[in-house]
Structure formats: C-alpha cells, structure tokens
N, C-alpha and C positions, 0 to 999 in steps of 0.2 A: 409614504416610505418607499424607498427604491426597491426594485426587484432584486432578489439575491443574485449575486454573480455565480458563475460556475464553481469557483473554488469553495465558496461557502456552502453551496448545495452539496458538493462532493464530500466535504468534510463531515457534514451532518449525516449524509448517507453512510459514510464509513463508520461513524459513531454508532448509528443504529445497527448496522450489520455486525459490528463487534460488541455490541451491548455496552458501549462506553457512555458514561455521563461526561460532561465537560471536565469535571474534576479528574475522573479516571483517565481520560485522554491526555490531560495535562501531565499527570503523574507518569503515565506510561511513555510519553514522548519527550518529556523534558521541556516542553513549551509551557510557559507560565500560564496559570489559569486566567490571570488578568488579560494576557494577550489574546487568548481564545475568546473570552467573553467580549472583549473590545471589538474583535473582528466580527463576531456575530451581531453585536448591538449596532455597530456603525457600518456594517456591510463593507468592510475594507478588504482589499486583496492581501493575502498573506505573502510574506517574503519567501523566496525560494528556499532559504535555510529552514524556515518554519514548515514548509510543505515536505521537505526531506525528512524532518523529524516525525511529522505526523504519518508519513508513509511508512517509515520504519516501525512505528508503534502499531500500525495496522497490517504489517507484513506484506506490503505491496511495493512495487517499484514506482518511481515518479512517472514512468511511461504509462503504467496502469492507472495512475491517478488521473491522468489527462485523457486517456483513451475512453471515448464515450461508448464504444460498442463492445468493449471487452468485459468479461465477467471477472470478478476478483478471484484470486486463487485461494484454495483452502490452505490451511496451515501445512498440511502434508505436501501439497503441490509447491508451495513456496519454499519449503525445506529442500525438496528435490531440485528445484530451479536454482536455489542458492548454492547447493552442493555442486551442481552441474557447472555453474558459472565460475566456480573456484578451480575447476580442472584445467589442465594444460590442453592444448588442441588435440594431442594424441589421446589424452584421457577422455575428452569429449567424444572422439570417434569411437573409442572402446565402449563408452557408456551407451551411445546410440546403438551400436551393434548388439550389445547385451539386451537392451530393451526390445529391439526387433526380434531377437531370438526368443525372449520371454513371450512376446505377443503371438508369435507364430507357433509356439509349442504349449500354449495355455489351453 
C-alpha cells in the first residue's frame, strides 16, 4: 500500500481533532460519504472544492489546512477571525486598537 499523502493525513487529523467519523464529516461538509471513503481507501488527492468544504466543516481556512506548522484555531478564535475578516479596513484598524486597549488594561 502507498504511503498516505499529506491531504489524507490532514483530513484524518482534523476528523480526530473534531471528533468526526467519516459519516459525520460527510454530513457536516456536504462531501458525499462515498467520496470520503474512496479517498481514504485509494489514497487519492481530494479536489480543491472538496478541501474547501472539509475546511469549512472544521472551521479552518484552506491556508490553515496546508500550513504544517500552525495549530488549528479554536471555535472562538475562528469566530473572531471570521468577524475580523468581514470588517472594512477602517473597522479592522478600530478592532486592533480596541484589542490593544483591552490587553493593556487587563
């Protein structure tokens, strides 16, 4: 059998971290169970669209999926990052200023 590729290892790692079975990940992500099982059984590379769906289900970005040295964000951190990313540039500056204020006065 071939050595598992990075994507398959990473998907399994995320499943374990999130407590997902293959079925639960399929349901949460919208990727069919047969697609997931086929990837695992045949050690095939998932398509970009599949990775995007799996990342969404695990509340991480695609960059985090491929970043070997980063740790995954908690749900709370992911929510904050998502909210921050939806802000205008002015809003982002204000949010950073407010966070600096909070850390200096904590």
